[in-house]
C-alpha positions as CSV (number, residue, x, y, z in Angstrom):
1,Q,142.5,-65.3,98.4
2,V,144.9,-62.2,98.6
3,Q,144.5,-59.3,100.7
4,L,144.9,-56.0,100.1
5,V,145.7,-53.6,103.5
6,E,146.2,-49.7,102.6
7,S,147.4,-47.0,104.6
8,G,149.0,-43.3,104.9
9,G,145.7,-41.7,103.7
10,G,145.0,-38.6,105.8
11,L,144.7,-34.1,105.1
12,V,147.3,-32.2,104.0
13,Q,147.6,-28.9,102.7
14,A,148.2,-28.0,98.8
15,G,151.5,-28.2,98.5
16,G,152.3,-31.0,101.1
17,S,153.5,-34.8,100.9
18,L,151.8,-38.1,101.6
19,R,153.0,-41.5,101.3
20,L,150.4,-44.3,100.8
21,S,151.1,-47.8,101.5
22,C,149.7,-51.5,100.3
23,A,150.6,-54.8,101.9
24,A,149.1,-58.1,99.9
25,S,149.2,-61.2,101.7
26,G,147.6,-64.6,101.5
27,S,148.1,-66.7,98.6
28,I,150.9,-65.6,96.5
29,F,153.1,-67.0,93.8
30,R,153.6,-64.2,92.2
31,I,152.7,-60.5,91.9
32,D,152.6,-59.6,88.2
33,S,151.8,-55.8,89.1
34,M,150.8,-53.4,91.5
35,G,149.1,-49.8,91.4
36,W,146.9,-47.1,93.0
37,Y,143.9,-46.1,91.5
38,R,141.8,-43.3,92.6
39,Q,137.9,-42.2,92.5
40,A,136.8,-38.7,93.3
41,P,133.0,-37.7,94.3
42,G,131.0,-38.2,91.2
43,K,134.1,-39.1,89.0
44,Q,135.0,-42.5,87.5
45,R,137.6,-44.4,89.1
46,E,141.2,-43.8,87.1
47,M,144.9,-45.2,87.2
48,V,147.1,-43.2,88.6
49,A,150.2,-45.3,89.0
50,H,151.5,-48.6,87.9
51,I,154.7,-50.8,88.4
52,I,155.4,-54.2,87.2
53,S,157.8,-56.9,88.5
54,G,160.2,-55.4,86.7
55,G,160.3,-52.4,88.1
56,S,158.8,-50.4,85.0
57,T,156.2,-47.5,85.7
58,N,153.2,-45.9,84.0
59,Y,151.6,-42.6,85.4
60,A,148.7,-40.9,84.6
61,D,149.8,-37.3,83.3
62,S,148.1,-35.3,85.8
63,V,150.8,-36.8,88.4
64,K,153.9,-37.6,86.5
65,G,156.5,-35.8,88.0
66,R,154.4,-35.0,91.6
67,F,154.2,-38.9,92.2
68,T,156.3,-41.9,92.5
69,V,155.1,-45.7,92.8
70,S,157.5,-47.8,94.4
71,R,157.5,-51.5,95.3
72,D,159.4,-54.0,97.2
73,N,159.1,-57.5,96.3
74,A,160.1,-59.0,99.6
75,K,157.4,-57.5,101.4
76,N,154.7,-57.8,98.8
77,T,154.1,-53.6,99.1
78,V,153.7,-51.4,96.7
79,Y,154.6,-47.7,97.3
80,L,152.7,-43.8,96.5
81,Q,155.0,-41.0,97.5
82,M,152.7,-38.1,96.3
83,N,154.1,-34.6,96.5
84,S,153.0,-30.9,95.2
85,L,149.0,-32.5,96.2
86,K,146.6,-29.9,94.8
87,P,143.0,-29.9,95.8
88,E,142.8,-32.0,92.3
89,D,144.2,-34.7,93.7
90,T,141.6,-35.6,96.1
91,A,140.0,-39.1,96.2
92,V,139.5,-42.4,97.5
93,Y,142.9,-44.5,96.5
94,Y,142.6,-47.5,96.1
95,C,145.2,-50.6,95.9
96,N,145.3,-53.2,92.9
97,A,147.0,-56.3,92.5
98,E,147.4,-58.6,89.5
99,V,148.3,-61.5,91.7
100,R,149.3,-65.7,90.2
101,P,148.1,-67.3,93.5
102,T,150.0,-70.7,92.5
103,I,152.6,-72.0,90.2
104,L,149.9,-73.4,88.0
105,S,148.4,-70.5,87.9
106,Y,147.6,-69.7,84.4
107,R,146.3,-66.1,84.6
108,P,147.1,-63.6,87.8
109,N,143.4,-62.8,89.4
110,D,142.7,-59.0,90.2
111,Y,142.7,-57.9,93.2
112,W,141.4,-54.5,95.1
113,G,142.3,-53.0,98.6
114,Q,139.6,-51.1,100.5
115,G,140.6,-47.7,100.0
116,T,141.9,-44.9,101.5
117,Q,140.7,-41.2,101.8
118,V,143.1,-38.2,100.8
119,T,142.0,-34.8,101.0
120,V,143.8,-32.0,100.3
121,S,142.6,-28.5,101.5
122,S,143.5,-25.7,99.5
């Protein structure tokens, strides 16, 4: 099994910054990709930022230029630096990882963290 533990959420004023972290642990041979999703009240969960093992990244249009996703492969950790936060960024942020538990894994398994609340006040 694989566990994802998130940290770094909180309350911040509009224009401020927060940095989220997510550390993966457990049975890990290789992590194919890691990323962040968010879900605001009454809305569907949406992809925020995504990074694959080679370092390529992908962002939602709403966060491009403000958020930066990065990854420390040695620590199995993904980060989300959020700058110029807006009230509409308020949501529960979830970490996601696609993990191959063993060298024999045919395809990666999908894992989710428990979520961390980010609240941006106006």
